[in-house]
C-alpha positions in Angstrom: -23.5 -18.4 -14.4 -20.6 -18.0 -12.1 -19.2 -15.2 -14.2 -22.5 -13.3 -13.9 -22.5 -13.9 -10.1 -18.9 -12.5 -9.9 -19.9 -9.5 -12.0 -22.8 -8.7 -9.8 -20.7 -9.1 -6.7 -18.0 -6.7 -8.0 -20.5 -4.1 -8.9 -22.0 -4.2 -5.4 -18.5 -4.2 -3.8 -17.8 -0.7 -5.1 -20.3 0.9 -2.8 -18.9 -1.0 0.2 -15.3 0.3 -0.1 -13.8 3.1 2.0 -11.1 5.5 0.8 -8.4 3.1 2.0 -9.8 0.4 -0.1 -11.3 -1.6 2.8 -14.7 -3.3 2.7 -17.4 -2.9 5.3 -16.4 -5.6 7.7 -18.1 -4.9 11.0 -20.7 -7.7 10.5 -23.4 -5.2 9.8 -23.5 -4.5 6.0 -27.3 -4.4 6.0 -27.6 -2.3 2.8 -25.3 0.4 4.0 -22.8 2.2 1.7 -19.3 2.6 3.1 -18.8 5.6 5.5 -15.3 6.7 6.4 -16.5 7.4 10.0 -19.2 4.9 10.8 -18.5 1.6 8.9 -15.6 -0.4 10.4 -13.6 -3.1 8.7 -12.4 -6.2 10.4 -8.8 -7.3 9.7 -10.0 -10.6 8.4 -12.2 -8.8 5.9 -9.1 -6.9 4.6 -7.2 -10.2 4.3 -10.0 -12.0 2.5 -10.6 -9.2 0.0 -6.9 -8.9 -0.7 -6.6 -12.6 -1.4 -9.6 -12.3 -3.7 -7.9 -9.5 -5.6 -4.7 -11.6 -6.0 -6.7 -14.5 -7.4 -8.5 -12.1 -9.8 -5.2 -10.7 -10.9 -3.6 -14.1 -11.5 -6.6 -15.5 -13.3 -7.6 -12.6 -15.5 -4.4 -10.6 -15.8 -6.5 -7.4 -15.2 -4.2 -4.7 -13.8 -7.2 -3.1 -12.1 -6.9 -5.8 -9.4 -3.2 -5.0 -8.9 -4.1 -1.3 -8.3 -6.9 -2.3 -5.8 -4.6 -4.9 -4.1 -1.9 -2.3 -3.6 -4.2 0.4 -2.2 -5.8 -2.2 0.2 -2.4 -3.4 1.6 -0.6 -0.2 2.0 -3.5 1.8 3.4 -6.3 -0.2 5.0 -4.1 -3.2 6.1 -1.1 -1.1 7.3 -3.5 1.5 8.7 -5.1 -1.1 11.0 -1.7 -2.1 12.4 -0.2 -0.1 15.2 2.7 1.9 13.6 5.1 1.1 16.5 3.7 -1.8 18.6 3.1 -5.5 17.9 -0.6 -5.0 17.7 -3.5 -4.7 15.3 -7.0 -3.3 15.4 -9.7 -5.9 15.2 -12.0 -3.2 13.8 -10.9 0.1 12.3 -12.3 3.1 10.4 -10.7 5.4 8.0 -11.8 8.4 10.1 -10.6 7.1 13.5 -11.5 9.5 16.3 -11.1 7.1 19.2 -10.0 3.5 20.0 -11.7 2.8 23.3 -13.3 -0.6 22.6 -16.5 0.8 21.1 -16.8 2.7 17.8 -17.6 5.9 19.7 -16.2 6.6 23.1 -19.6 7.3 24.7 -21.5 4.3 23.1 -23.6 2.4 25.5 -21.9 -0.8 26.7 -23.7 -4.1 27.1 -22.1 -5.6 30.2 -23.0 -9.1 29.1 -21.6 -8.7 25.5 -19.3 -5.6 25.5 -17.9 -4.3 22.3 -14.1 -4.5 22.6 -13.1 -4.7 18.9 -12.0 -1.0 18.5 -8.6 -1.2 20.3 -5.1 -2.4 19.5 -4.1 -5.8 20.7 -1.5 -8.6 19.9 -4.1 -11.3 20.6 -7.7 -10.0 20.8 -8.5 -13.0 23.0 -11.6 -11.4 24.5 -13.2 -11.3 21.0 -11.7 -13.9 18.7 -8.1 -14.6 17.7 -8.7 -14.9 13.9 -7.6 -11.4 13.0 -4.1 -11.6 14.6 -2.8 -14.6 12.6 -4.4 -13.3 9.5 -2.5 -10.1 9.9 0.7 -12.1 9.7 -0.4 -13.6 6.4 -1.4 -10.5 4.5 2.0 -9.5 3.2 2.7 -13.0 2.0 -0.5 -12.8 0.0 0.8 -9.7 -1.6 4.2 -11.3 -2.3 2.7 -14.3 -4.0 1.1 -12.1 -6.7 4.1 -9.7 -7.3 5.2 -11.6 -10.4 3.2 -13.3 -13.1 4.0 -15.4 -16.1 2.8 -14.3 -19.6 3.0 -16.1 -22.9 6.1 -14.0 -23.7 7.9 -13.9 -20.4 7.3 -12.3 -17.0 5.1 -9.5 -15.6 6.1 -7.3 -12.6 2.5 -6.8 -11.3 3.2 -5.5 -7.8 6.2 -3.6 -6.5 8.4 -3.9 -3.4 11.9 -4.9 -2.4 12.2 -8.6 -3.3 14.1 -11.3 -5.3 12.6 -13.7 -7.9 14.3 -16.9 -9.0 12.7 -18.9 -11.8 13.3 -20.7 -15.0 12.5 -19.5 -18.6 13.2 -21.4 -21.8 15.8 -23.6 -20.0 17.6 -20.7 -18.4 17.9 -19.8 -14.7 16.6 -16.2 -14.3 17.1 -14.2 -11.1 15.6 -10.7 -10.7 16.5 -8.6 -7.7 14.2 -5.6 -7.1 15.6 -2.7 -5.1 13.3 0.0 -3.9 11.8 1.9 -1.0 8.3 1.6 -2.5 5.6 2.7 -1.6 7.4 5.7 0.0 9.6 6.3 -3.1 8.5 5.6 -6.7 11.8 4.6 -8.2 12.4 0.9 -8.7 15.6 -0.8 -9.9 15.6 -4.3 -11.3 18.8 -6.3 -11.6 18.4 -9.1 -14.1 20.6 -12.2 -14.3 20.0 -14.9 -16.9 22.3 -17.9 -17.2 22.7 -18.9 -20.0 21.5 -15.7 -21.9 17.9 -16.0 -22.9 15.3 -14.0 -24.8 12.0 -13.1 -23.2 9.7 -10.2 -22.5 9.8 -8.4 -19.2 6.7 -6.3 -18.6 6.1 -3.8 -15.8 2.7 -2.6 -14.6 2.1 1.1 -15.0 -0.1 2.0 -11.9 -3.4 3.7 -12.6 -2.2 6.7 -10.4 1.0 7.2 -12.5 1.0 10.4 -14.6 4.2 9.3 -16.4 7.5 7.5 -16.0 11.2 7.5 -16.9 13.0 4.3 -17.9 16.8 4.2 -17.6 19.4 1.7 -18.8 17.2 0.5 -21.6 16.8 1.9 -25.1 14.1 -0.3 -26.7 10.7 -0.5 -24.9 7.0 0.0 -25.7 4.0 0.9 -23.6 0.9 -1.3 -24.2 -2.3 -2.1 -22.3 -1.1 -0.4 -19.1 2.3 -2.1 -19.2 5.9 -1.1 -20.0 7.4 -3.9 -22.1 11.0 -4.8 -22.8 11.8 -7.8 -25.0 15.4 -8.7 -25.6 18.1 -11.3 -24.9 18.9 -11.0 -21.3 22.5 -11.3 -20.0 24.0 -11.5 -16.5 23.9 -8.3 -14.4 21.6 -6.1 -16.6 19.7 -3.3 -15.0 16.5 -1.4 -15.5 15.4 1.6 -13.4 11.8 2.8 -13.6 10.8 6.1 -11.9 7.1 6.7 -11.8 5.7 10.2 -11.7 2.6 11.0 -9.5 0.6 14.1 -8.6 -1.1 14.8 -5.4 -4.8 14.0 -6.1 -8.0 15.2 -4.4 -10.3 12.2 -4.7 -14.1 12.4 -4.3 -15.4 9.8 -1.8 -19.1 10.7 -1.1 -21.3 13.5 -2.4 -19.5 16.1 -0.2 -16.3 14.3 1.1 -12.8 14.2 -0.4 -9.5 12.6 0.4 -5.9 13.1 -0.6 -3.5 10.6 -2.2 -0.1 10.5 -3.7 1.0 7.5 -5.6 -0.2 4.3 -3.9 -0.7 6.0 -0.5 -3.8 7.6 1.0 -3.1 10.4 3.4 -4.8 11.5 6.7 -4.5 14.2 9.3 -3.1 12.7 12.5 -5.1 13.5 15.6 -3.8 13.5 19.2 -5.2 11.1 21.7 -4.6 9.8 25.3 -3.0 6.4 25.3 -4.1 3.9 28.0 -2.6 0.5 28.6 -4.9 -2.4 29.0 -4.0 -6.1 29.5 -0.3 -7.0 29.5 0.8 -10.4 28.1 3.6 -12.7 29.1 5.6 -11.9 26.0 7.6 -8.7 26.5 6.2 -5.7 24.7 2.8 -7.3 24.1 -0.1 -5.3 25.5 -3.5 -3.9 24.7 -3.8 -0.2 24.0 -6.7 2.2 24.0 -6.8 5.8 22.7 -9.2 8.4 24.0 -9.8 11.6 22.0 -8.6 15.0 23.2 -11.0 17.9 23.3 -9.5 19.4 20.2 -10.7 16.5 18.1 -14.0 18.2 17.9 -12.4 20.8 15.6 -13.5 20.3 12.1 -11.0 20.6 9.2 -11.9 21.3 5.6 -10.1 21.5 2.3 -9.6 25.0 0.9 -10.5 25.1 -2.9 -7.4 25.7 -5.1 -5.1 25.4 -2.1 -2.0 23.3 -3.1 -0.3 20.7 -1.0 3.3 19.7 -1.6 5.2 16.5 -0.9 7.7 16.6 1.9 10.0 13.7 1.1 12.4 14.1 4.0 12.9 10.8 5.8 15.4 10.8 8.7 18.0 8.2 8.6 17.8 5.0 10.7 14.1 5.4 11.2 11.4 2.8 10.2 9.7 4.3 7.1 6.2 4.1 8.6 7.4 6.2 11.6 8.8 9.0 9.4 7.2 8.7 6.0 6.9 11.4 3.3 4.2 13.9 4.3 1.8 16.1 2.4 2.1 19.7 3.7 -0.3 22.5 3.0 -3.0 24.6 4.6 -6.5 23.7 5.7 -9.4 25.6 7.2 -10.0 25.1 10.9 -13.7 25.7 11.1 -13.6 26.1 14.9 -11.1 29.0 14.7 -12.1 30.2 11.2 -8.4 30.3 10.4 -6.3 28.9 7.5 -3.9 26.6 9.3 -0.7 24.8 8.2 -1.1 21.0 8.5 1.0 17.9 7.7 -0.9 14.8 6.4 0.7 11.4 6.9 -0.1 8.1 5.2 -2.9 6.2 6.8 -0.4 3.5 7.7 1.5 5.9 9.9 -1.5 7.0 12.0 -3.5 5.9 15.0 -6.3 8.5 15.5 -6.9 10.4 12.2 -9.2 12.2 9.9 -9.0 11.0 6.3 -12.1 12.6 4.5 -12.9 16.3 4.5 -15.5 18.6 3.1 -14.7 21.6 0.9 -14.7 25.0 2.7 -17.4 27.3 1.2 
């Protein structure tokens, strides 16, 4: 009975997810399908869905949940955090044209019960404080599901710079993972086993991966969405996996599409006017609002058969979310009727943005 209920829930969930992987979370599901511009998601709803995915991953071993968990964390969750300040959005949308308290800047305000959720804040004390502490827990929920045990050894289910220390067959096993994932798709694993011990080390092949290269290891096999290496592990052994990915144009609704590369969903950053709200006693803690500029009314559309390319240049000594790899190409500016060069950034690097686009006809 519970399995049937879970099945029914997961089917219904699919129509409630935005391109970033976030569920409708603005307390008004009411039979609506997800809309990139009109349905907001609360930070708590991102957190709760992500934890549900981690439990499904751990209990079923289904790698689908790892793919969904990854998209949700690196896009919706990071995209609802301010890329530079200690603040999150209580409510956020994938197409975010303003952050002035209400969903739309000219929405009618109820003076007795004003909508203040669409803004960035380190506290959100005027609404509820649940989203802020949950934001601090979301990466730990990812970390707890990075490694799984199998009947034959260990599974690297999720990727990121980390270190695992565990015990297998009486041996102490330490695996250090070195990577700049999700911005780079190369991951190096340094394995130490004392004393030497035989077990299988399996690595998830993400659903978006079009291929991979495996270095420092001759004997491996690909099976059920995993790359598996079984051997007697010694101290200081190394495996490097380089995943390959293509820039993908993904359908969202009947007429809307969005771009992704690897685990990251991309958006067109939009300029806005920043206004400071409440300032808190802790230095650097403040509420921030963003009003749209006039040019946000410009409509951008994909041009059929127009190629984007990955610009991987990341300046040194800069936080990766502030200078991430971009997707560069041309789009049609409908207002000017001109093909215009644009640079799309990961959702997690944006504040105001446009994520979904129609095709120019």
